[in-house]
PDB file as gemmi writes it, atoms N, CA and C in Angstrom:
CRYST1    1.000    1.000    1.000  90.00  90.00  90.00 P 1                      
ATOM      1  N   ASN A   1       6.034  10.316  -0.491  1.00  0.00           N  
ATOM      2  CA  ASN A   1       6.743   9.028  -0.125  1.00  0.00           C  
ATOM      3  C   ASN A   1       6.137   7.869  -0.352  1.00  0.00           C  
ATOM      4  N   LEU A   2       5.105   7.884  -1.102  1.00  0.00           N  
ATOM      5  CA  LEU A   2       4.178   6.933  -1.412  1.00  0.00           C  
ATOM      6  C   LEU A   2       4.893   6.146  -2.628  1.00  0.00           C  
ATOM      7  N   LEU A   3       5.056   4.826  -2.452  1.00  0.00           N  
ATOM      8  CA  LEU A   3       5.832   4.057  -3.423  1.00  0.00           C  
ATOM      9  C   LEU A   3       4.373   3.113  -4.323  1.00  0.00           C  
ATOM     10  N   TYR A   4       4.713   2.993  -5.553  1.00  0.00           N  
ATOM     11  CA  TYR A   4       3.794   2.229  -6.449  1.00  0.00           C  
ATOM     12  C   TYR A   4       4.871   1.134  -7.134  1.00  0.00           C  
ATOM     13  N   SER A   5       4.196   0.084  -7.311  1.00  0.00           N  
ATOM     14  CA  SER A   5       4.977  -1.043  -8.006  1.00  0.00           C  
ATOM     15  C   SER A   5       3.996  -1.821  -8.754  1.00  0.00           C  
ATOM     16  N   ALA A   6       4.350  -2.141 -10.158  1.00  0.00           N  
ATOM     17  CA  ALA A   6       3.547  -3.134 -11.154  1.00  0.00           C  
ATOM     18  C   ALA A   6       4.204  -4.532 -10.483  1.00  0.00           C  
ATOM     19  N   ASP A   7       5.008  -4.595  -9.920  1.00  0.00           N  
ATOM     20  CA  ASP A   7       5.658  -5.924  -9.556  1.00  0.00           C  
ATOM     21  C   ASP A   7       4.959  -6.514  -8.196  1.00  0.00           C  
ATOM     22  N   ALA A   8       4.004  -5.740  -7.495  1.00  0.00           N  
ATOM     23  CA  ALA A   8       3.497  -6.527  -6.396  1.00  0.00           C  
ATOM     24  C   ALA A   8       1.886  -6.496  -6.557  1.00  0.00           C  
ATOM     25  N   GLU A   9       1.153  -7.338  -5.922  1.00  0.00           N  
ATOM     26  CA  GLU A   9      -0.146  -7.488  -5.657  1.00  0.00           C  
ATOM     27  C   GLU A   9      -0.821  -6.194  -5.210  1.00  0.00           C  
ATOM     28  N   PHE A  10       0.008  -5.581  -4.283  1.00  0.00           N  
ATOM     29  CA  PHE A  10      -0.543  -4.242  -3.810  1.00  0.00           C  
ATOM     30  C   PHE A  10       0.050  -3.067  -4.829  1.00  0.00           C  
ATOM     31  N   SER A  11      -0.761  -2.046  -5.190  1.00  0.00           N  
ATOM     32  CA  SER A  11      -0.309  -1.060  -5.954  1.00  0.00           C  
ATOM     33  C   SER A  11       0.518  -0.139  -5.207  1.00  0.00           C  
ATOM     34  N   CYS A  12       0.140   0.212  -4.188  1.00  0.00           N  
ATOM     35  CA  CYS A  12       0.632   1.499  -3.571  1.00  0.00           C  
ATOM     36  C   CYS A  12       1.042   1.099  -2.052  1.00  0.00           C  
ATOM     37  N   PHE A  13       2.129   1.684  -1.631  1.00  0.00           N  
ATOM     38  CA  PHE A  13       2.718   1.044  -0.366  1.00  0.00           C  
ATOM     39  C   PHE A  13       3.459   2.335   0.222  1.00  0.00           C  
ATOM     40  N   ALA A  14       3.699   2.466   1.490  1.00  0.00           N  
ATOM     41  CA  ALA A  14       4.633   3.414   2.157  1.00  0.00           C  
ATOM     42  C   ALA A  14       5.254   2.970   3.389  1.00  0.00           C  
ATOM     43  N   ASP A  15       6.280   3.320   3.752  1.00  0.00           N  
ATOM     44  CA  ASP A  15       6.942   3.310   4.913  1.00  0.00           C  
ATOM     45  C   ASP A  15       6.452   4.226   6.010  1.00  0.00           C  
ATOM     46  N   LEU A  16       5.437   4.264   6.741  1.00  0.00           N  
ATOM     47  CA  LEU A  16       5.043   5.265   7.578  1.00  0.00           C  
ATOM     48  C   LEU A  16       5.891   5.865   8.510  1.00  0.00           C  
ATOM     49  N   ALA A  17       6.917   4.939   8.933  1.00  0.00           N  
ATOM     50  CA  ALA A  17       8.022   5.805   9.844  1.00  0.00           C  
ATOM     51  C   ALA A  17       8.708   6.775   9.103  1.00  0.00           C  
ATOM     52  N   LEU A  18       8.586   6.707   7.874  1.00  0.00           N  
ATOM     53  CA  LEU A  18       9.510   7.859   6.882  1.00  0.00           C  
ATOM     54  C   LEU A  18       8.332   8.698   6.654  1.00  0.00           C  
ATOM     55  N   THR A  19       7.187   8.298   6.142  1.00  0.00           N  
ATOM     56  CA  THR A  19       6.485   9.355   5.627  1.00  0.00           C  
ATOM     57  C   THR A  19       5.564  10.367   6.628  1.00  0.00           C  
ATOM     58  N   SER A  20       5.380   9.861   7.872  1.00  0.00           N  
ATOM     59  CA  SER A  20       4.789  10.602   9.027  1.00  0.00           C  
ATOM     60  C   SER A  20       5.484  10.086  10.219  1.00  0.00           C  
ATOM     61  N   PRO A  21       6.958  10.342  10.463  1.00  0.00           N  
ATOM     62  CA  PRO A  21       7.604  10.194  11.545  1.00  0.00           C  
ATOM     63  C   PRO A  21       6.959  10.897  12.693  1.00  0.00           C  
ATOM     64  N   GLY A  22       6.349  11.844  12.820  1.00  0.00           N  
ATOM     65  CA  GLY A  22       5.692  12.212  14.026  1.00  0.00           C  
ATOM     66  C   GLY A  22       4.763  11.381  14.808  1.00  0.00           C  
ATOM     67  N   GLU A  23       3.977  10.617  13.696  1.00  0.00           N  
ATOM     68  CA  GLU A  23       3.010   9.538  14.391  1.00  0.00           C  
ATOM     69  C   GLU A  23       3.540   8.320  14.646  1.00  0.00           C  
ATOM     70  N   TYR A  24       4.433   8.023  13.435  1.00  0.00           N  
ATOM     71  CA  TYR A  24       4.566   6.580  13.598  1.00  0.00           C  
ATOM     72  C   TYR A  24       6.145   6.019  13.732  1.00  0.00           C  
ATOM     73  N   TYR A  25       7.157   6.870  13.841  1.00  0.00           N  
ATOM     74  CA  TYR A  25       8.727   6.652  13.954  1.00  0.00           C  
ATOM     75  C   TYR A  25       8.902   6.422  15.249  1.00  0.00           C  
ATOM     76  N   LYS A  26       9.123   4.989  15.659  1.00  0.00           N  
ATOM     77  CA  LYS A  26       9.727   4.664  17.383  1.00  0.00           C  
ATOM     78  C   LYS A  26      10.955   4.334  17.044  1.00  0.00           C  
ATOM     79  N   GLU A  27      11.816   4.777  17.974  1.00  0.00           N  
ATOM     80  CA  GLU A  27      13.360   4.708  17.898  1.00  0.00           C  
ATOM     81  C   GLU A  27      13.602   3.244  18.321  1.00  0.00           C  
ATOM     82  N   GLY A  28      14.440   2.711  17.271  1.00  0.00           N  
ATOM     83  CA  GLY A  28      14.874   1.032  17.518  1.00  0.00           C  
ATOM     84  C   GLY A  28      13.789   0.284  17.066  1.00  0.00           C  
ATOM     85  N   GLU A  29      12.452   0.685  16.434  1.00  0.00           N  
ATOM     86  CA  GLU A  29      11.517  -0.234  15.875  1.00  0.00           C  
ATOM     87  C   GLU A  29      11.462  -0.437  14.302  1.00  0.00           C  
ATOM     88  N   GLY A  30      12.302   0.142  13.555  1.00  0.00           N  
ATOM     89  CA  GLY A  30      12.367   0.087  12.228  1.00  0.00           C  
ATOM     90  C   GLY A  30      11.301   0.601  11.501  1.00  0.00           C  
ATOM     91  N   SER A  31      10.837  -0.155  10.375  1.00  0.00           N  
ATOM     92  CA  SER A  31       9.774   0.407   9.378  1.00  0.00           C  
ATOM     93  C   SER A  31       8.365  -0.160   9.794  1.00  0.00           C  
ATOM     94  N   LEU A  32       7.289   0.631   9.483  1.00  0.00           N  
ATOM     95  CA  LEU A  32       6.052   0.342   9.761  1.00  0.00           C  
ATOM     96  C   LEU A  32       5.736   0.449   8.277  1.00  0.00           C  
ATOM     97  N   ILE A  33       5.159  -0.634   7.453  1.00  0.00           N  
ATOM     98  CA  ILE A  33       4.689  -0.745   6.287  1.00  0.00           C  
ATOM     99  C   ILE A  33       3.273  -0.738   6.200  1.00  0.00           C  
ATOM    100  N   GLN A  34       2.775  -0.117   5.166  1.00  0.00           N  
ATOM    101  CA  GLN A  34       1.350  -0.025   4.856  1.00  0.00           C  
ATOM    102  C   GLN A  34       1.049  -0.263   3.312  1.00  0.00           C  
ATOM    103  N   ALA A  35       0.475  -1.475   2.965  1.00  0.00           N  
ATOM    104  CA  ALA A  35       0.240  -1.788   1.916  1.00  0.00           C  
ATOM    105  C   ALA A  35      -1.172  -1.800   1.432  1.00  0.00           C  
ATOM    106  N   VAL A  36      -1.804  -1.499   0.299  1.00  0.00           N  
ATOM    107  CA  VAL A  36      -2.932  -1.373  -0.022  1.00  0.00           C  
ATOM    108  C   VAL A  36      -3.452  -2.453  -1.135  1.00  0.00           C  
ATOM    109  N   PHE A  37      -4.263  -3.382  -0.706  1.00  0.00           N  
ATOM    110  CA  PHE A  37      -4.830  -4.464  -1.726  1.00  0.00           C  
ATOM    111  C   PHE A  37      -5.933  -4.195  -2.286  1.00  0.00           C  
ATOM    112  N   ASP A  38      -6.579  -4.647  -3.259  1.00  0.00           N  
ATOM    113  CA  ASP A  38      -7.745  -4.217  -3.745  1.00  0.00           C  
ATOM    114  C   ASP A  38      -8.727  -5.555  -3.263  1.00  0.00           C  
ATOM    115  N   GLU A  39      -9.934  -5.524  -3.827  1.00  0.00           N  
ATOM    116  CA  GLU A  39     -10.935  -6.449  -3.326  1.00  0.00           C  
ATOM    117  C   GLU A  39     -10.625  -7.806  -3.631  1.00  0.00           C  
ATOM    118  N   ARG A  40      -9.741  -8.360  -4.533  1.00  0.00           N  
ATOM    119  CA  ARG A  40      -9.366  -9.575  -4.651  1.00  0.00           C  
ATOM    120  C   ARG A  40      -8.611 -10.344  -3.717  1.00  0.00           C  
ATOM    121  N   ALA A  41      -8.026  -9.400  -2.453  1.00  0.00           N  
ATOM    122  CA  ALA A  41      -7.645 -10.026  -1.523  1.00  0.00           C  
ATOM    123  C   ALA A  41      -8.595 -10.196  -0.305  1.00  0.00           C  
ATOM    124  N   PHE A  42      -9.871 -10.364  -0.247  1.00  0.00           N  
ATOM    125  CA  PHE A  42     -10.775 -10.349   0.517  1.00  0.00           C  
ATOM    126  C   PHE A  42     -11.203 -11.823   1.031  1.00  0.00           C  
ATOM    127  N   ASP A  43     -10.997 -12.583   0.174  1.00  0.00           N  
ATOM    128  CA  ASP A  43     -11.274 -14.377   0.564  1.00  0.00           C  
ATOM    129  C   ASP A  43      -9.864 -14.805   1.121  1.00  0.00           C  
ATOM    130  N   ARG A  44      -8.744 -13.974   1.241  1.00  0.00           N  
ATOM    131  CA  ARG A  44      -7.656 -14.823   2.175  1.00  0.00           C  
ATOM    132  C   ARG A  44      -7.904 -14.350   3.494  1.00  0.00           C  
ATOM    133  N   SER A  45      -7.096 -15.247   4.347  1.00  0.00           N  
ATOM    134  CA  SER A  45      -7.112 -14.948   5.979  1.00  0.00           C  
ATOM    135  C   SER A  45      -6.205 -13.579   5.910  1.00  0.00           C  
ATOM    136  N   GLU A  46      -6.353 -13.100   7.354  1.00  0.00           N  
ATOM    137  CA  GLU A  46      -5.385 -11.909   7.683  1.00  0.00           C  
ATOM    138  C   GLU A  46      -3.998 -12.543   7.738  1.00  0.00           C  
ATOM    139  N   GLU A  47      -3.496 -13.655   8.270  1.00  0.00           N  
ATOM    140  CA  GLU A  47      -2.537 -14.281   8.313  1.00  0.00           C  
ATOM    141  C   GLU A  47      -1.864 -14.602   6.707  1.00  0.00           C  
ATOM    142  N   GLN A  48      -2.724 -15.036   5.716  1.00  0.00           N  
ATOM    143  CA  GLN A  48      -2.390 -15.232   4.531  1.00  0.00           C  
ATOM    144  C   GLN A  48      -1.795 -13.743   3.802  1.00  0.00           C  
ATOM    145  N   LEU A  49      -2.778 -12.818   4.081  1.00  0.00           N  
ATOM    146  CA  LEU A  49      -2.513 -11.491   3.425  1.00  0.00           C  
ATOM    147  C   LEU A  49      -1.280 -10.937   3.983  1.00  0.00           C  
ATOM    148  N   VAL A  50      -1.004 -11.060   5.507  1.00  0.00           N  
ATOM    149  CA  VAL A  50       0.439 -10.546   5.977  1.00  0.00           C  
ATOM    150  C   VAL A  50       1.531 -11.127   5.382  1.00  0.00           C  
ATOM    151  N   GLN A  51       1.476 -12.618   5.386  1.00  0.00           N  
ATOM    152  CA  GLN A  51       2.579 -13.351   4.372  1.00  0.00           C  
ATOM    153  C   GLN A  51       2.795 -13.102   2.976  1.00  0.00           C  
ATOM    154  N   ASP A  52       1.593 -12.919   2.441  1.00  0.00           N  
ATOM    155  CA  ASP A  52       1.919 -12.297   1.092  1.00  0.00           C  
ATOM    156  C   ASP A  52       2.320 -11.168   0.870  1.00  0.00           C  
ATOM    157  N   CYS A  53       2.289  -9.921   1.658  1.00  0.00           N  
ATOM    158  CA  CYS A  53       2.558  -8.690   1.814  1.00  0.00           C  
ATOM    159  C   CYS A  53       3.960  -8.968   1.911  1.00  0.00           C  
ATOM    160  N   ILE A  54       4.371  -9.780   3.239  1.00  0.00           N  
ATOM    161  CA  ILE A  54       5.866  -9.745   3.092  1.00  0.00           C  
ATOM    162  C   ILE A  54       6.693 -10.401   2.214  1.00  0.00           C  
ATOM    163  N   ASP A  55       6.008 -11.642   1.538  1.00  0.00           N  
ATOM    164  CA  ASP A  55       6.850 -12.218   0.366  1.00  0.00           C  
ATOM    165  C   ASP A  55       7.077 -11.302  -0.697  1.00  0.00           C  
ATOM    166  N   GLN A  56       6.075 -10.569  -0.857  1.00  0.00           N  
ATOM    167  CA  GLN A  56       5.988  -9.636  -2.104  1.00  0.00           C  
ATOM    168  C   GLN A  56       7.071  -8.362  -1.685  1.00  0.00           C  
ATOM    169  N   LEU A  57       7.215  -8.125  -0.500  1.00  0.00           N  
ATOM    170  CA  LEU A  57       8.187  -6.889  -0.178  1.00  0.00           C  
ATOM    171  C   LEU A  57       9.436  -7.517  -0.251  1.00  0.00           C  
ATOM    172  N   ASN A  58       9.844  -8.831   0.185  1.00  0.00           N  
ATOM    173  CA  ASN A  58      11.217  -9.439   0.116  1.00  0.00           C  
ATOM    174  C   ASN A  58      11.262  -9.554  -1.464  1.00  0.00           C  
ATOM    175  N   LYS A  59      10.629  -9.674  -2.305  1.00  0.00           N  
ATOM    176  CA  LYS A  59      10.788  -9.650  -3.680  1.00  0.00           C  
ATOM    177  C   LYS A  59      11.422  -8.196  -4.378  1.00  0.00           C  
ATOM    178  N   LEU A  60      10.616  -7.303  -3.763  1.00  0.00           N  
ATOM    179  CA  LEU A  60      10.605  -5.953  -4.391  1.00  0.00           C  
ATOM    180  C   LEU A  60      12.306  -5.518  -3.653  1.00  0.00           C  
ATOM    181  N   PHE A  61      12.503  -5.743  -2.397  1.00  0.00           N  
ATOM    182  CA  PHE A  61      13.628  -5.271  -1.591  1.00  0.00           C  
ATOM    183  C   PHE A  61      14.475  -6.541  -0.986  1.00  0.00           C  
ATOM    184  N   PRO A  62      15.386  -7.050  -1.617  1.00  0.00           N  
ATOM    185  CA  PRO A  62      15.883  -8.475  -1.252  1.00  0.00           C  
ATOM    186  C   PRO A  62      16.507  -8.271   0.209  1.00  0.00           C  
ATOM    187  N   SER A  63      16.887  -7.043   0.439  1.00  0.00           N  
ATOM    188  CA  SER A  63      17.616  -6.656   1.832  1.00  0.00           C  
ATOM    189  C   SER A  63      16.437  -7.032   2.826  1.00  0.00           C  
ATOM    190  N   SER A  64      15.247  -6.953   2.826  1.00  0.00           N  
ATOM    191  CA  SER A  64      14.372  -7.124   3.598  1.00  0.00           C  
ATOM    192  C   SER A  64      14.008  -8.381   4.287  1.00  0.00           C  
ATOM    193  N   ARG A  65      14.729  -9.274   3.666  1.00  0.00           N  
ATOM    194  CA  ARG A  65      14.736 -10.636   3.842  1.00  0.00           C  
ATOM    195  C   ARG A  65      14.968 -11.018   5.385  1.00  0.00           C  
ATOM    196  N   LYS A  66      16.133 -10.239   5.728  1.00  0.00           N  
ATOM    197  CA  LYS A  66      16.607 -10.445   7.335  1.00  0.00           C  
ATOM    198  C   LYS A  66      16.112  -9.774   8.152  1.00  0.00           C  
ATOM    199  N   LEU A  67      14.656  -9.015   7.598  1.00  0.00           N  
ATOM    200  CA  LEU A  67      14.116  -8.461   8.731  1.00  0.00           C  
ATOM    201  C   LEU A  67      12.968  -9.270   9.294  1.00  0.00           C  
ATOM    202  N   LYS A  68      12.277  -8.775  10.623  1.00  0.00           N  
ATOM    203  CA  LYS A  68      11.447  -9.668  11.286  1.00  0.00           C  
ATOM    204  C   LYS A  68      10.001  -8.836  11.378  1.00  0.00           C  
ATOM    205  N   CYS A  69       8.861  -9.490  11.123  1.00  0.00           N  
ATOM    206  CA  CYS A  69       7.811  -8.647  11.353  1.00  0.00           C  
ATOM    207  C   CYS A  69       7.562  -8.792  12.907  1.00  0.00           C  
ATOM    208  N   THR A  70       7.238  -7.777  13.660  1.00  0.00           N  
ATOM    209  CA  THR A  70       6.986  -7.972  15.001  1.00  0.00           C  
ATOM    210  C   THR A  70       5.700  -7.983  15.330  1.00  0.00           C  
ATOM    211  N   TRP A  71       4.618  -7.278  14.414  1.00  0.00           N  
ATOM    212  CA  TRP A  71       3.047  -7.426  14.511  1.00  0.00           C  
ATOM    213  C   TRP A  71       2.629  -6.951  13.212  1.00  0.00           C  
ATOM    214  N   SER A  72       1.343  -7.209  13.104  1.00  0.00           N  
ATOM    215  CA  SER A  72       0.548  -6.810  12.089  1.00  0.00           C  
ATOM    216  C   SER A  72      -0.773  -6.487  12.147  1.00  0.00           C  
ATOM    217  N   ASN A  73      -1.364  -5.881  11.446  1.00  0.00           N  
ATOM    218  CA  ASN A  73      -3.135  -5.584  11.373  1.00  0.00           C  
ATOM    219  C   ASN A  73      -3.403  -5.557   9.878  1.00  0.00           C  
ATOM    220  N   VAL A  74      -4.597  -5.826   9.683  1.00  0.00           N  
ATOM    221  CA  VAL A  74      -5.299  -6.119   8.650  1.00  0.00           C  
ATOM    222  C   VAL A  74      -6.531  -5.435   8.492  1.00  0.00           C  
ATOM    223  N   ALA A  75      -6.835  -4.359   7.721  1.00  0.00           N  
ATOM    224  CA  ALA A  75      -8.422  -3.912   7.661  1.00  0.00           C  
ATOM    225  C   ALA A  75      -8.799  -4.088   6.358  1.00  0.00           C  
ATOM    226  N   LYS A  76      -9.889  -4.736   6.150  1.00  0.00           N  
ATOM    227  CA  LYS A  76     -10.792  -4.750   4.811  1.00  0.00           C  
ATOM    228  C   LYS A  76     -11.893  -3.886   4.803  1.00  0.00           C  
ATOM    229  N   LEU A  77     -11.724  -3.142   3.730  1.00  0.00           N  
ATOM    230  CA  LEU A  77     -12.590  -1.916   3.804  1.00  0.00           C  
ATOM    231  C   LEU A  77     -13.381  -2.231   2.269  1.00  0.00           C  
ATOM    232  N   GLY A  78     -14.520  -2.728   2.158  1.00  0.00           N  
ATOM    233  CA  GLY A  78     -15.269  -3.112   1.079  1.00  0.00           C  
ATOM    234  C   GLY A  78     -15.459  -1.806   0.088  1.00  0.00           C  
ATOM    235  N   GLN A  79     -15.284  -2.054  -1.225  1.00  0.00           N  
ATOM    236  CA  GLN A  79     -15.357  -0.871  -2.349  1.00  0.00           C  
ATOM    237  C   GLN A  79     -14.834   0.638  -1.842  1.00  0.00           C  
ATOM    238  N   SER A  80     -13.565   0.510  -1.279  1.00  0.00           N  
ATOM    239  CA  SER A  80     -12.935   1.838  -0.903  1.00  0.00           C  
ATOM    240  C   SER A  80     -11.854   1.998  -1.674  1.00  0.00           C  
ATOM    241  N   LEU A  81     -11.363   1.002  -2.636  1.00  0.00           N  
ATOM    242  CA  LEU A  81     -10.188   1.355  -3.386  1.00  0.00           C  
ATOM    243  C   LEU A  81     -10.559   1.242  -4.632  1.00  0.00           C  
ATOM    244  N   TYR A  82      -9.943   1.818  -5.700  1.00  0.00           N  
ATOM    245  CA  TYR A  82      -9.784   1.458  -7.195  1.00  0.00           C  
ATOM    246  C   TYR A  82      -9.231   0.402  -7.390  1.00  0.00           C  
ATOM    247  N   ARG A  83      -9.554  -0.293  -8.434  1.00  0.00           N  
ATOM    248  CA  ARG A  83      -8.634  -1.429  -8.956  1.00  0.00           C  
ATOM    249  C   ARG A  83      -8.242  -1.064 -10.521  1.00  0.00           C  
ATOM    250  N   GLU A  84      -6.824  -1.297 -10.823  1.00  0.00           N  
ATOM    251  CA  GLU A  84      -6.424  -0.977 -11.941  1.00  0.00           C  
ATOM    252  C   GLU A  84      -6.796  -2.231 -12.942  1.00  0.00           C  
ATOM    253  N   LYS A  85      -7.634  -1.608 -13.780  1.00  0.00           N  
ATOM    254  CA  LYS A  85      -7.907  -2.814 -14.677  1.00  0.00           C  
ATOM    255  C   LYS A  85      -8.484  -2.150 -16.304  1.00  0.00           C  
ATOM    256  N   PRO A  86      -8.377  -2.737 -17.256  1.00  0.00           N  
ATOM    257  CA  PRO A  86      -8.878  -2.040 -18.492  1.00  0.00           C  
ATOM    258  C   PRO A  86     -10.173  -1.469 -18.278  1.00  0.00           C  
ATOM    259  N   GLY A  87     -10.520  -0.298 -19.015  1.00  0.00           N  
ATOM    260  CA  GLY A  87     -11.715   0.069 -19.334  1.00  0.00           C  
ATOM    261  C   GLY A  87     -12.412   0.910 -18.254  1.00  0.00           C  
ATOM    262  N   GLN A  88     -11.581   1.362 -17.134  1.00  0.00           N  
ATOM    263  CA  GLN A  88     -12.052   2.328 -16.137  1.00  0.00           C  
ATOM    264  C   GLN A  88     -11.925   3.635 -16.076  1.00  0.00           C  
ATOM    265  N   ASP A  89     -11.196   4.133 -17.396  1.00  0.00           N  
ATOM    266  CA  ASP A  89     -10.807   5.688 -17.530  1.00  0.00           C  
ATOM    267  C   ASP A  89     -12.514   6.377 -17.508  1.00  0.00           C  
ATOM    268  N   LYS A  90     -13.369   5.584 -18.145  1.00  0.00           N  
ATOM    269  CA  LYS A  90     -14.780   6.382 -18.023  1.00  0.00           C  
ATOM    270  C   LYS A  90     -15.164   6.717 -16.790  1.00  0.00           C  
ATOM    271  N   PHE A  91     -14.830   5.985 -15.623  1.00  0.00           N  
ATOM    272  CA  PHE A  91     -15.221   6.609 -14.208  1.00  0.00           C  
ATOM    273  C   PHE A  91     -14.354   7.497 -13.572  1.00  0.00           C  
ATOM    274  N   ARG A  92     -13.177   7.958 -14.313  1.00  0.00           N  
ATOM    275  CA  ARG A  92     -12.329   8.672 -13.513  1.00  0.00           C  
ATOM    276  C   ARG A  92     -13.038  10.022 -13.791  1.00  0.00           C  
ATOM    277  N   PRO A  93     -12.656  10.953 -12.465  1.00  0.00           N  
ATOM    278  CA  PRO A  93     -13.263  12.501 -12.717  1.00  0.00           C  
ATOM    279  C   PRO A  93     -12.371  13.091 -13.521  1.00  0.00           C  
ATOM    280  N   THR A  94     -12.660  14.239 -14.134  1.00  0.00           N  
ATOM    281  CA  THR A  94     -11.791  15.137 -14.811  1.00  0.00           C  
ATOM    282  C   THR A  94     -10.722  15.786 -13.938  1.00  0.00           C  
ATOM    283  N   GLN A  95      -9.628  16.060 -14.411  1.00  0.00           N  
ATOM    284  CA  GLN A  95      -8.307  16.580 -13.618  1.00  0.00           C  
ATOM    285  C   GLN A  95      -8.261  17.956 -13.591  1.00  0.00           C  
ATOM    286  N   ALA A  96      -9.369  18.728 -14.400  1.00  0.00           N  
ATOM    287  CA  ALA A  96      -9.327  20.369 -14.368  1.00  0.00           C  
ATOM    288  C   ALA A  96     -10.084  20.579 -13.020  1.00  0.00           C  
ATOM    289  N   THR A  97      -9.656  21.453 -12.587  1.00  0.00           N  
ATOM    290  CA  THR A  97     -10.265  22.262 -11.364  1.00  0.00           C  
ATOM    291  C   THR A  97     -10.684  23.647 -11.370  1.00  0.00           C  
ATOM    292  N   PRO A  98     -11.604  24.204 -10.737  1.00  0.00           N  
ATOM    293  CA  PRO A  98     -11.850  25.610 -10.839  1.00  0.00           C  
ATOM    294  C   PRO A  98     -10.776  26.494 -10.427  1.00  0.00           C  
ATOM    295  N   ILE A  99      -9.576  26.016  -9.778  1.00  0.00           N  
ATOM    296  CA  ILE A  99      -8.612  26.988  -9.356  1.00  0.00           C  
ATOM    297  C   ILE A  99      -7.479  26.965 -10.473  1.00  0.00           C  
ATOM    298  N   SER A 100      -7.227  28.252 -10.812  1.00  0.00           N  
ATOM    299  CA  SER A 100      -6.379  28.321 -11.796  1.00  0.00           C  
ATOM    300  C   SER A 100      -4.685  27.754 -11.675  1.00  0.00           C  
ATOM    301  N   ASN A 101      -4.442  26.894 -12.765  1.00  0.00           N  
ATOM    302  CA  ASN A 101      -3.185  26.185 -12.427  1.00  0.00           C  
ATOM    303  C   ASN A 101      -3.167  25.304 -11.506  1.00  0.00           C  
ATOM    304  N   PHE A 102      -4.400  24.479 -11.151  1.00  0.00           N  
ATOM    305  CA  PHE A 102      -4.286  23.536  -9.970  1.00  0.00           C  
ATOM    306  C   PHE A 102      -5.115  22.295 -10.714  1.00  0.00           C  
ATOM    307  N   PHE A 103      -4.453  21.210 -10.678  1.00  0.00           N  
ATOM    308  CA  PHE A 103      -4.683  19.965 -11.668  1.00  0.00           C  
ATOM    309  C   PHE A 103      -4.828  18.876 -10.678  1.00  0.00           C  
ATOM    310  N   LEU A 104      -5.834  17.778 -10.737  1.00  0.00           N  
ATOM    311  CA  LEU A 104      -5.774  16.586  -9.967  1.00  0.00           C  
ATOM    312  C   LEU A 104      -5.099  15.351 -10.693  1.00  0.00           C  
TER     313      LEU A 104                                                      
END                                                                             
């Protein structure tokens, strides 16, 4: 249930209340969105990142404009994510594995 979009600054996002309801779903509290930004986001404040995420989600899902963000958390992890840009294929591992009929 991970979602990917070329129309948002974050390439990967999920509603954790749907993908992992045992850990994240709380009755009456709605969605819990996790969005993954790359290192280009490091210079912005946490407040700006949250607002940018909300703005981009509103563009992707217009019905979300009526929703309210009740809390947020930003974790910045340097060099932990890939960045989609030309010329990176040479750094990707092979998709083959030693397990028959199993590929990455």
